[in-house]
N, CA, C and O of each residue as an XYZ file, in Angstrom:
812
protein
N      80.032    171.413     88.781
C      81.829    171.189     89.367
C      81.493    170.428     90.617
O      82.003    169.338     90.879
N      80.547    171.091     91.441
C      80.089    170.219     93.040
C      79.553    168.806     92.553
O      80.025    167.894     93.232
N      78.671    168.383     91.531
C      78.436    167.523     91.298
C      79.382    166.669     90.747
O      79.054    165.494     90.906
N      80.378    166.810     90.190
C      81.486    166.082     89.599
C      82.282    165.375     90.681
O      82.695    164.216     90.644
N      82.492    166.668     92.086
C      83.367    166.481     93.385
C      82.492    165.246     93.892
O      83.034    164.347     94.535
N      81.388    165.221     93.650
C      80.294    164.275     94.879
C      80.544    162.639     93.829
O      80.490    161.491     94.273
N      80.802    163.049     92.438
C      80.581    161.720     91.545
C      82.117    160.827     92.126
O      82.330    159.670     92.490
N      82.984    162.089     91.969
C      84.625    160.966     92.048
C      84.558    160.539     93.354
O      85.019    159.407     93.507
N      84.073    161.149     94.491
C      83.902    160.421     96.054
C      85.352    160.694     96.370
O      86.082    161.429     95.704
N      85.705    160.007     97.487
C      87.030    160.550     98.458
C      87.998    160.399     97.814
O      88.862    160.425     98.691
N      88.736    160.191     96.472
C      90.025    160.101     96.261
C      89.686    161.662     95.648
O      90.846    162.072     95.599
N      89.215    162.307     95.365
C      89.604    163.616     94.759
C      89.627    164.896     96.291
O      90.031    166.047     96.126
N      89.167    164.423     97.553
C      89.708    165.218     98.358
C      91.093    165.655     98.914
O      91.285    166.747     99.449
N      92.018    164.717     98.739
C      93.354    164.518     98.295
C      93.862    165.727     97.747
O      94.501    166.571     98.375
N      93.511    165.775     96.411
C      93.652    166.813     95.605
C      93.460    168.284     95.683
O      94.097    169.251     95.264
N      92.188    168.099     96.471
C      91.332    169.500     96.849
C      92.474    170.278     97.834
O      93.031    171.368     97.703
N      92.596    168.996     99.113
C      93.231    169.881    100.116
C      94.764    170.483     99.565
O      95.317    171.525     99.918
N      95.228    169.484     98.611
C      96.595    169.869     97.968
C      96.513    171.355     97.239
O      97.373    172.226     97.105
N      95.598    171.312     96.965
C      95.484    172.572     95.316
C      95.262    174.065     96.840
O      95.837    175.150     96.760
N      94.336    173.669     98.022
C      94.606    174.659     98.539
C      95.874    174.890     99.325
O      96.153    176.088     99.270
N      96.864    174.111    100.129
C      97.300    174.225    100.211
C      98.706    174.707     99.769
O      99.532    175.151    100.567
N      98.961    174.558     98.134
C      99.117    174.894     97.323
C      99.107    176.513     96.922
O     100.085    177.141     96.515
N      97.625    177.089     97.157
C      97.855    178.163     96.518
C      97.956    179.256     97.719
O      98.214    180.450     97.570
N      97.657    178.480     99.129
C      98.697    179.272    100.581
C      99.797    179.431    100.024
O     100.055    180.510     99.489
N     100.578    178.524    100.026
C     101.721    178.348     99.685
C     102.057    179.701     98.979
O     102.420    180.591     99.749
N     102.007    179.980     97.801
C     102.297    180.386     96.658
C     101.932    182.285     97.242
O     102.768    183.188     97.185
N     100.539    182.425     97.738
C     100.743    183.855     98.463
C     101.474    184.302     99.669
O     101.653    185.464    100.035
N     101.830    183.315    100.177
C     102.602    183.471    101.351
C     104.195    183.524    100.691
O     104.864    184.446    101.160
N     104.648    182.971    100.032
C     106.081    183.112     99.357
C     105.678    184.397     98.224
O     106.818    184.753     97.925
N     105.038    185.015     97.673
C     104.559    185.801     96.484
C     104.811    186.745     97.406
O     105.728    187.466     97.011
N     104.232    187.188     98.902
C     104.558    188.225    100.223
C     105.879    188.345    100.298
O     106.551    189.204     99.727
N     106.495    186.981    101.418
C     107.554    187.100    101.460
C     108.629    187.486    101.014
O     109.387    188.239    101.626
N     108.881    186.911     99.629
C     109.832    187.288     98.863
C     109.915    188.204     97.753
O     110.625    188.076     96.756
N     109.115    189.145     98.025
C     109.515    190.996     97.426
C     110.364    190.841     97.270
O     110.949    189.791     97.539
N     110.935    192.019     96.654
C     112.014    192.388     96.323
C     112.789    193.720     97.426
O     113.843    194.057     97.965
N     111.520    194.052     97.257
C     111.884    195.090     98.591
C     111.690    194.743    100.124
O     111.644    195.486    101.105
N     111.588    193.322    100.000
C     111.962    192.825    101.802
C     112.688    192.080    101.781
O     112.988    191.710    102.917
N     113.394    191.412    100.724
C     114.717    190.946    100.792
C     116.064    192.102    100.680
O     116.897    192.491    101.498
N     115.829    192.374     99.415
C     116.654    193.157     98.988
C     116.633    194.851     99.083
O     116.610    195.431     97.998
N     116.637    195.551    100.116
C     116.029    196.777     99.752
C     117.225    197.658     99.246
O     118.414    197.470     99.506
N     116.620    198.776     98.380
C     117.428    199.224     97.303
C     118.717    200.017     97.883
O     119.792    199.596     97.454
N     118.749    200.643     98.409
C     119.508    201.473     99.550
C     120.685    201.217    100.526
O     121.622    201.909    100.925
N     120.159    199.629    100.810
C     120.523    199.634    102.341
C     122.156    199.604    102.358
O     122.826    200.102    103.262
N     122.720    198.899    101.139
C     124.396    198.774    101.055
C     124.797    200.534    100.734
O     125.744    200.889    101.435
N     124.499    201.137    100.239
C     124.900    202.304    100.242
C     124.500    203.020    101.569
O     125.553    203.623    101.780
N     123.723    203.335    102.547
C     123.479    203.343    103.597
C     124.831    203.376    104.730
O     125.494    204.148    105.422
N     124.662    201.680    104.283
C     125.888    200.941    105.257
C     127.215    201.287    105.373
O     127.939    201.381    106.365
N     127.456    201.495    103.978
C     129.046    202.178    103.499
C     128.928    203.294    103.812
O     129.989    203.667    104.312
N     127.872    204.416    103.789
C     127.706    205.908    104.166
C     128.108    205.786    105.624
O     128.906    206.626    106.040
N     127.690    204.909    106.406
C     127.982    205.005    107.976
C     129.212    204.631    108.141
O     129.794    205.211    109.058
N     129.879    203.760    107.490
C     131.505    203.021    107.836
C     132.357    204.445    107.439
O     133.138    204.945    108.249
N     132.109    205.040    106.080
C     132.779    206.352    105.838
C     132.720    207.324    106.890
O     133.756    207.966    107.062
N     131.491    207.644    107.823
C     131.340    208.294    109.069
C     131.800    208.037    110.242
O     131.835    208.902    111.118
N     132.279    206.631    110.448
C     132.226    206.018    111.757
C     131.264    206.144    112.427
O     131.285    206.634    113.555
N     130.310    205.746    111.879
C     129.147    205.796    112.481
C     128.563    204.197    112.734
O     127.364    203.944    112.851
N     129.936    202.915    112.809
C     128.924    201.764    113.179
C     129.050    201.296    114.251
O     130.155    200.954    114.674
N     127.788    201.157    115.032
C     127.944    200.916    116.863
C     127.071    199.609    116.641
O     126.582    199.137    115.615
N     127.044    199.147    118.097
C     126.486    197.858    118.179
C     125.318    197.972    118.102
O     124.908    196.812    118.044
N     124.275    198.803    118.053
C     122.960    199.123    117.881
C     122.648    199.055    116.502
O     121.805    198.395    115.894
N     123.829    200.185    115.990
C     123.398    199.686    114.531
C     123.672    198.605    113.779
O     123.017    198.430    112.752
N     124.393    197.955    114.048
C     124.448    196.642    113.541
C     123.149    195.280    114.163
O     122.667    194.300    113.594
N     122.982    195.799    115.411
C     121.500    194.987    115.715
C     120.326    195.266    114.961
O     119.511    194.395    114.658
N     120.190    196.924    114.534
C     118.948    197.107    113.269
C     119.253    196.314    112.482
O     118.661    195.235    112.503
N     120.414    196.587    111.380
C     120.601    196.224    110.716
C     120.424    194.925    110.606
O     119.771    194.742    109.578
N     120.717    193.694    111.245
C     120.693    192.619    111.295
C     118.976    192.551    111.254
O     118.608    191.948    110.246
N     118.230    192.864    111.816
C     116.737    192.979    112.254
C     115.983    193.533    110.482
O     114.934    193.113    109.995
N     116.744    194.342    109.996
C     115.819    195.020    109.087
C     115.368    193.828    107.843
O     114.166    193.731    107.594
N     116.201    193.078    107.202
C     115.869    192.295    106.132
C     116.832    191.039    106.255
O     117.504    190.855    107.271
N     116.862    190.168    105.140
C     117.646    189.116    105.302
C     119.055    189.647    104.798
O     120.080    189.285    105.376
N     119.096    190.612    103.588
C     120.335    191.123    103.340
C     120.743    192.232    104.361
O     121.837    192.607    103.939
N     120.508    192.806    105.247
C     120.787    193.443    106.661
C     121.523    192.355    106.985
O     122.748    192.450    106.906
N     120.777    190.838    107.505
C     121.856    189.866    108.206
C     122.944    189.694    107.916
O     123.898    189.510    108.672
N     122.919    189.747    106.402
C     124.535    189.279    105.770
C     125.141    190.351    106.126
O     126.205    190.266    106.740
N     124.560    191.615    105.796
C     125.898    192.642    106.355
C     126.327    192.671    107.576
O     127.523    192.756    107.855
N     125.048    192.581    108.742
C     125.703    192.729    110.024
C     126.552    191.683    109.992
O     127.719    192.050    110.133
N     126.385    190.265    109.831
C     127.296    189.245    110.132
C     129.287    190.021    109.712
O     130.248    190.004    110.481
N     129.227    190.620    108.181
C     130.274    191.360    107.940
C     131.120    192.500    108.867
O     132.334    192.663    108.992
N     129.689    193.396    109.612
C     130.120    194.278    110.491
C     130.552    193.850    112.120
O     131.194    194.478    112.963
N     129.813    192.310    112.166
C     129.921    191.766    113.698
C     131.878    191.650    113.753
O     132.485    192.011    114.761
N     132.540    191.148    112.613
C     134.019    190.907    112.432
C     134.479    191.945    111.546
O     135.160    191.812    110.529
N     133.922    193.220    112.175
C     135.294    194.137    111.640
C     136.439    194.422    111.658
O     137.162    195.085    110.914
N     136.641    193.658    112.936
C     138.566    193.895    113.199
C     139.086    192.413    112.530
O     140.218    192.127    112.140
N     138.018    191.687    112.536
C     138.816    190.108    112.418
C     139.381    190.230    111.153
O     138.984    191.053    110.327
N     140.783    189.022    110.865
C     140.879    188.763    109.821
C     139.941    188.671    108.326
O     138.777    188.331    108.537
N     140.171    188.839    107.351
C     139.000    188.813    106.453
C     138.731    187.550    106.292
O     137.543    187.576    105.969
N     139.139    186.203    106.310
C     138.784    185.329    106.082
C     137.869    184.523    107.264
O     137.354    183.416    107.109
N     137.805    185.289    108.378
C     137.050    185.140    109.316
C     135.691    185.792    109.246
O     134.670    185.216    109.620
N     135.715    186.962    108.774
C     134.670    187.765    108.407
C     134.084    187.172    106.877
O     132.871    187.192    106.665
N     134.697    186.838    106.215
C     134.225    186.073    104.959
C     133.355    184.831    105.037
O     132.388    184.535    104.335
N     134.167    183.864    106.513
C     133.058    183.095    106.936
C     132.077    182.981    107.707
O     131.377    181.987    107.898
N     131.998    184.201    108.252
C     131.145    184.501    108.915
C     129.691    184.613    108.019
O     128.619    184.017    108.124
N     130.160    185.617    107.133
C     129.276    186.318    105.894
C     128.517    184.907    105.232
O     127.326    184.839    104.929
N     129.657    183.678    105.078
C     128.773    182.653    104.358
C     128.021    182.028    105.639
O     127.139    181.349    105.112
N     127.928    181.930    106.605
C     127.244    181.218    107.637
C     126.135    182.087    107.446
O     125.216    181.518    106.858
N     125.939    183.110    107.703
C     124.527    183.667    107.688
C     123.984    183.437    106.563
O     122.858    182.950    106.463
N     124.876    183.826    105.370
C     124.099    183.525    104.120
C     123.270    181.932    103.708
O     122.178    181.677    103.201
N     124.451    181.051    104.235
C     123.132    179.881    104.477
C     121.892    179.983    105.030
O     120.812    179.717    104.504
N     122.186    180.509    106.462
C     120.477    180.861    107.210
C     119.923    181.473    106.312
O     118.858    180.907    106.064
N     120.104    182.487    105.576
C     119.397    183.162    104.804
C     118.957    182.299    103.685
O     117.752    182.277    103.436
N     119.478    181.842    103.232
C     118.919    181.016    102.169
C     118.130    179.691    102.521
O     117.505    179.059    101.669
N     118.206    179.354    103.748
C     117.669    178.014    103.974
C     115.810    178.676    104.572
O     114.706    178.161    104.394
N     116.195    179.916    105.257
C     114.586    181.216    105.593
C     114.429    181.451    103.943
O     113.248    181.336    103.614
N     114.954    181.627    103.282
C     114.305    182.249    101.877
C     113.692    181.229    100.938
O     112.952    181.507     99.994
N     114.188    179.694    101.401
C     113.607    178.433    100.500
C     112.613    178.005    101.268
O     112.169    177.000    100.712
N     111.872    178.273    102.489
C     111.102    177.713    103.488
C     109.859    177.685    102.764
O     109.491    178.656    102.102
N     109.093    176.463    102.868
C     107.884    176.320    102.496
C     108.272    175.718    100.682
O     107.438    174.937    100.223
N     109.181    176.001     99.987
C     109.340    175.600     98.663
C     109.177    174.260     98.277
O     108.320    173.883     97.477
N     110.070    173.474     98.892
C     110.218    172.064     99.065
C     108.869    171.428     98.902
O     108.668    170.624     97.992
N     107.773    171.831     99.918
C     106.415    171.396     99.903
C     105.914    171.584     98.696
O     105.340    170.678     98.092
N     106.079    172.797     98.209
C     105.367    173.627     96.951
C     105.632    172.872     95.980
O     104.726    172.624     95.184
N     106.913    172.320     95.793
C     107.408    171.541     94.443
C     106.972    169.690     94.343
O     106.976    168.895     93.403
N     106.511    169.521     96.307
C     106.088    167.813     96.402
C     104.796    167.895     95.784
O     104.584    166.977     94.992
N     103.912    168.695     95.912
C     102.557    168.794     95.411
C     102.769    168.930     94.013
O     101.705    168.605     93.485
N     103.593    169.242     93.147
C     103.492    169.621     91.568
C     103.825    168.486     91.556
O     103.487    168.101     90.437
N     104.470    167.318     92.293
C     105.056    166.333     91.474
C     103.971    165.074     91.978
O     104.174    163.965     91.484
N     103.260    165.174     92.582
C     102.444    164.179     93.702
C     101.178    164.405     93.172
O     100.504    163.384     93.029
N     100.591    165.612     92.793
C      99.146    166.036     92.261
C      99.049    164.902     91.004
O      98.544    163.799     91.211
N      99.476    165.211     89.950
C      99.113    163.993     88.875
C      98.887    162.889     89.267
O      97.950    162.205     88.853
N      99.912    162.447     90.345
C      99.633    160.405     90.774
C      98.571    160.364     91.736
O      98.108    159.268     92.052
N      97.944    161.863     92.451
C      96.865    161.879     93.195
C      95.562    161.539     92.185
O      94.634    160.733     92.249
N      96.026    162.701     91.097
C      94.870    162.559     89.699
C      94.607    161.310     89.738
O      93.607    160.757     90.195
N      95.680    160.790     89.165
C      95.643    158.951     88.487
C      94.929    158.084     89.603
O      93.970    157.380     89.284
N      95.349    158.124     90.801
C      94.579    157.211     91.588
C      93.116    157.315     91.719
O      92.276    156.461     92.003
N      93.021    158.485     91.461
C      91.448    159.288     91.881
C      90.567    158.383     90.304
O      89.533    157.718     90.242
N      91.632    158.807     89.194
C      90.681    157.752     87.817
C      90.340    156.196     88.197
O      89.250    155.627     88.241
N      91.971    155.601     88.516
C      92.010    154.109     88.712
C      90.743    153.891     89.620
O      89.849    153.332     88.984
N      90.377    154.200     91.055
C      89.678    153.965     91.623
C      88.278    154.397     91.162
O      87.349    153.787     91.691
N      87.991    155.283     90.327
C      86.690    155.511     89.791
C      86.349    154.657     88.809
O      85.158    154.350     88.742
N      87.275    154.093     87.853
C      87.373    152.891     86.856
C      87.147    151.279     87.454
O      86.452    150.507     86.793
N      87.661    150.914     88.499
C      87.186    150.104     89.246
C      85.955    149.811     89.718
O      85.270    148.799     89.566
N      85.710    151.026     90.434
C      83.928    151.042     90.878
C      83.248    150.988     89.527
O      82.266    150.294     89.788
N      83.192    151.207     88.613
C      82.811    151.677     87.402
C      82.475    150.421     86.902
O      81.292    150.193     86.648
N      83.548    149.347     86.673
C      83.488    148.237     86.089
C      82.977    147.077     86.932
O      82.338    146.113     86.511
N      83.374    147.329     88.254
C      82.553    146.448     88.971
C      81.046    146.570     88.907
O      80.378    145.537     88.940
N      80.350    147.971     88.803
C      79.340    147.929     88.766
C      78.691    147.667     87.834
O      77.461    147.663     87.886
N      79.479    147.341     86.595
C      78.730    146.852     85.487
C      78.592    145.360     85.249
O      78.042    144.889     84.254
N      79.195    144.566     86.349
C      78.916    143.373     86.031
C      77.848    142.701     85.645
O      77.816    142.054     84.598
N      76.936    142.793     86.416
C      75.419    142.844     86.472
C      75.189    142.470     85.043
O      74.963    141.274     84.861
N      75.201    143.303     83.913
C      75.008    143.811     82.669
C      75.361    145.628     82.384
O      75.194    146.641     83.062
N      75.857    145.373     81.167
C      76.660    146.586     80.517
C      75.615    147.373     79.930
O      74.665    147.033     79.225
N      76.161    149.056     80.578
C      74.898    149.679     79.922
C      75.921    151.026     79.437
O      76.297    151.933     80.180
N      76.232    150.860     77.999
C      77.184    151.697     77.228
C      77.462    153.157     77.688
O      78.444    153.833     77.994
N      76.134    153.310     77.587
C      75.837    155.048     78.093
C      76.765    155.379     79.322
O      77.897    155.862     79.310
N      75.915    154.956     80.477
C      76.289    154.924     81.883
C      77.730    154.717     82.150
O      78.381    155.456     82.888
N      78.306    153.482     81.403
C      79.704    153.271     81.408
C      80.414    154.349     80.749
O      81.470    154.732     81.253
N      79.992    154.873     79.725
C      80.987    156.245     79.002
C      81.091    157.333     80.135
O      82.064    157.873     80.659
N      79.469    157.481     80.357
C      79.379    158.684     81.445
C      80.640    158.399     82.932
O      81.265    159.301     83.488
N      80.696    157.223     83.200
C      81.191    156.686     84.145
C      82.849    157.262     84.061
O      83.448    157.873     84.946
N      83.271    156.932     82.958
C      84.790    157.177     82.288
C      84.943    158.714     82.537
O      85.724    159.360     83.237
N      84.103    159.000     81.861
C      84.413    160.671     81.509
C      84.297    161.238     82.899
O      85.293    161.895     83.200
N      83.389    161.177     83.817
C      83.704    161.244     85.415
C      84.873    160.898     85.802
O      85.762    161.700     86.091
N      84.971    159.672     85.840
C      86.644    159.578     86.525
C      87.730    160.354     85.716
O      88.495    160.930     86.490
N      88.066    160.567     84.281
C      89.154    161.218     83.817
C      89.209    162.436     84.204
O      90.238    162.964     83.782
N      88.218    163.506     85.154
C      88.093    164.198     85.802
C      89.164    164.607     86.778
O      89.551    165.770     86.898
N      89.614    163.601     87.456
C      90.420    163.227     88.397
C      91.769    163.741     87.842
O      92.242    164.852     88.084
N      92.389    162.677     86.976
C      93.711    162.900     86.311
C      93.565    164.747     85.712
O      94.401    165.628     85.911
N      92.488    164.856     85.105
C      92.273    166.356     84.589
C      93.128    167.555     85.681
O      93.936    168.469     85.518
N      92.329    166.857     86.964
C      92.303    168.236     87.665
C      93.543    167.599     88.340
O      93.512    168.151     89.440
N      94.275    167.036     88.347
C      95.585    166.349     88.622
C      96.377    167.370     88.020
O      97.099    168.123     88.674
N      96.274    167.398     87.006
C      97.152    168.127     86.114
C      97.093    169.491     86.057
O      98.011    170.220     85.682
N      95.518    169.991     86.600
C      95.664    171.356     86.401
C      96.204    172.078     87.761
O      96.481    173.272     87.877
N      96.297    170.930     88.892
C      97.111    171.894     90.231
C      98.489    171.583     90.124
O      99.255    172.197     90.866
N      99.125    170.415     89.033
C     100.578    170.075     89.151
C     101.089    171.215     88.372
O     102.104    171.791     88.765
N     100.636    171.496     87.579
C     101.364    172.377     86.355
C     101.607    174.200     87.248
O     102.718    174.705     87.408
N     100.747    174.627     87.534
C     101.072    175.749     88.348
C     101.988    175.696     89.206
O     102.873    176.546     89.303
N     101.843    174.400     90.129
C     102.449    174.639     91.310
C     104.290    174.089     91.106
O     105.259    174.323     91.828
N     104.197    173.440     90.044
C     105.640    173.049     89.523
C     105.892    173.782     88.655
O     106.779    173.264     87.976
N     105.529    174.994     88.166
C     106.112    176.393     87.548
C     106.404    177.159     88.438
O     107.594    177.409     88.627
N     105.171    177.888     89.422
C     105.797    178.647     90.688
C     106.696    177.831     91.518
O     107.475    178.543     92.151
N     106.776    177.152     91.629
C     108.216    176.338     92.467
C     109.447    176.730     91.841
O     110.414    177.135     92.486
N     109.423    176.615     90.585
C     110.803    177.101     90.026
C     110.446    178.242     89.481
O     111.126    178.480     88.483
N     109.635    179.075     89.730
C     110.237    180.434     89.507
C     110.487    180.974     91.034
O     110.860    182.145     91.114
N     110.363    180.434     91.931
C     110.492    181.345     93.404
C     111.861    180.540     93.556
O     112.763    181.258     93.985
N     112.201    179.322     93.324
C     113.296    178.946     93.274
C     114.745    180.052     92.481
O     115.844    180.387     92.923
N     114.087    180.308     91.270
C     115.140    181.174     90.431
C     115.057    182.689     91.422
O     116.060    183.362     91.660
N     114.074    182.935     91.773
C     113.915    183.881     92.466
C     115.112    183.934     93.705
O     116.100    184.666     93.650
N     114.940    183.419     94.320
C     115.993    182.848     95.885
C     117.431    182.835     94.891
O     118.106    183.843     95.099
N     117.848    182.177     94.168
C     119.080    182.363     93.760
C     119.351    183.636     93.385
O     120.508    184.043     93.491
N     118.602    184.250     93.019
C     118.967    185.680     92.329
C     119.564    186.277     93.629
O     120.745    186.534     93.862
N     118.405    186.449     94.473
C     118.607    186.944     95.699
C     119.571    186.857     96.469
O     119.894    187.823     97.160
N     120.337    185.506     96.521
C     121.404    184.752     97.163
C     122.914    185.624     96.559
O     123.915    186.168     97.026
N     122.337    185.347     95.337
C     123.868    185.753     94.296
C     123.996    187.490     94.572
O     125.074    188.049     94.777
N     123.065    187.980     94.540
C     122.839    189.701     94.638
C     123.187    190.055     96.207
O     123.535    191.170     96.595
N     123.076    189.263     96.768
C     123.694    189.281     98.795
C     125.109    189.105     98.506
O     125.952    189.964     98.761
N     125.388    187.843     97.906
C     127.267    187.375     98.087
C     127.830    188.750     97.127
O     128.942    189.216     97.379
N     127.105    189.254     96.191
C     128.149    190.339     95.621
C     128.103    191.627     96.288
O     129.043    192.416     96.192
N     127.085    191.873     96.941
C     126.846    193.303     98.007
C     127.897    192.944     99.604
O     128.791    193.653    100.066
N     127.567    192.110     99.939
C     128.685    191.377    100.722
C     130.096    191.390    100.607
O     130.873    191.885    101.424
N     130.422    190.745     99.411
C     131.867    190.789     99.108
C     132.171    192.446     98.606
O     133.349    192.664     98.322
N     131.139    193.709     98.465
C     131.696    194.793     98.326
C     131.947    195.795     99.429
O     132.666    196.793     99.473
N     130.887    195.054    100.581
C     131.425    195.655    101.867
C     132.623    194.900    102.735
O     133.079    195.057    103.867
N     132.832    194.219    101.897
C     133.865    193.965    102.979
C     135.120    194.343    102.591
O     136.089    194.599    103.305
N     135.003    194.359    101.178
C     136.280    195.392    100.100
C     136.833    196.445    100.801
O     137.999    196.722    101.082
N     135.443    197.145    101.102
C     135.296    198.618    101.717
C     136.098    198.809    103.257
O     136.967    199.591    103.643
N     135.399    197.769    103.868
C     136.150    197.152    105.244
C     137.862    197.092    105.351
O     138.625    197.593    106.176
N     138.129    196.192    104.054
C     139.584    196.368    104.409
C     140.120    196.987    103.724
O     141.320    196.980    103.997
N     139.775    197.841    102.545
C     140.231    198.889    102.010
C     140.435    200.034    103.359
O     141.431    200.727    103.150
N     139.987    200.257    104.196
C     139.468    201.319    104.832
C     140.323    201.268    105.886
O     140.821    202.284    106.373
N     140.603    199.801    106.408
C     141.494    199.175    107.404
C     142.839    199.494    107.024
O     143.543    200.125    107.813
N     143.258    199.149    105.962
C     144.513    199.048    104.995
C     144.996    200.830    104.999
O     146.086    201.174    105.455
N     144.262    201.563    104.574
C     144.358    202.847    104.564
C     144.424    203.726    105.723
O     144.612    204.929    105.536
N     144.272    203.194    107.066
C     144.362    203.505    108.294
C     145.531    203.188    109.123
O     145.824    203.480    110.282
N     146.277    202.323    107.952
C     147.407    201.813    108.712
C     148.786    202.715    108.457
O     149.834    202.414    109.028
């Protein structure tokens, strides 16, 4: 493998760097987008219980906001506990947009690697072909020519090897983020319903 990398020369290095970056992004996003970290299972029920016991305080809201992305969205609703529903809903939507931005961090870069890697591989193959045919001008050696072409094609193969997992994992993470956001929206609406039902009953 190292001999092939040496034979391909400088065009292979951007692909190697891209593969390392893609691997790092996949590991980072796999850790950052764990369900337990984004959507703690009992968080909404705990918040609803605190509302029922009238134990919502500023400290509780601050701790909730820092606990998780879901907590950040729910905290936006609690901060507007006494506001009209449309204002509270707008605050939740604003918090949700910030959370969506944070959850999508680095995904554009991962998708770009998936899109660009085949082109980098093709560039390596084209450069390799040019060098091979330039070296054959003094007299063609079919065996050497065939070997050079096969080595050059490794660059395209490596580009595809990098691009396929990067593209698939980009789409996987995007889908996961969208599912998280839908769940957050649903839980935030349940919290708002509870808040305003409580307020209506207290009148």
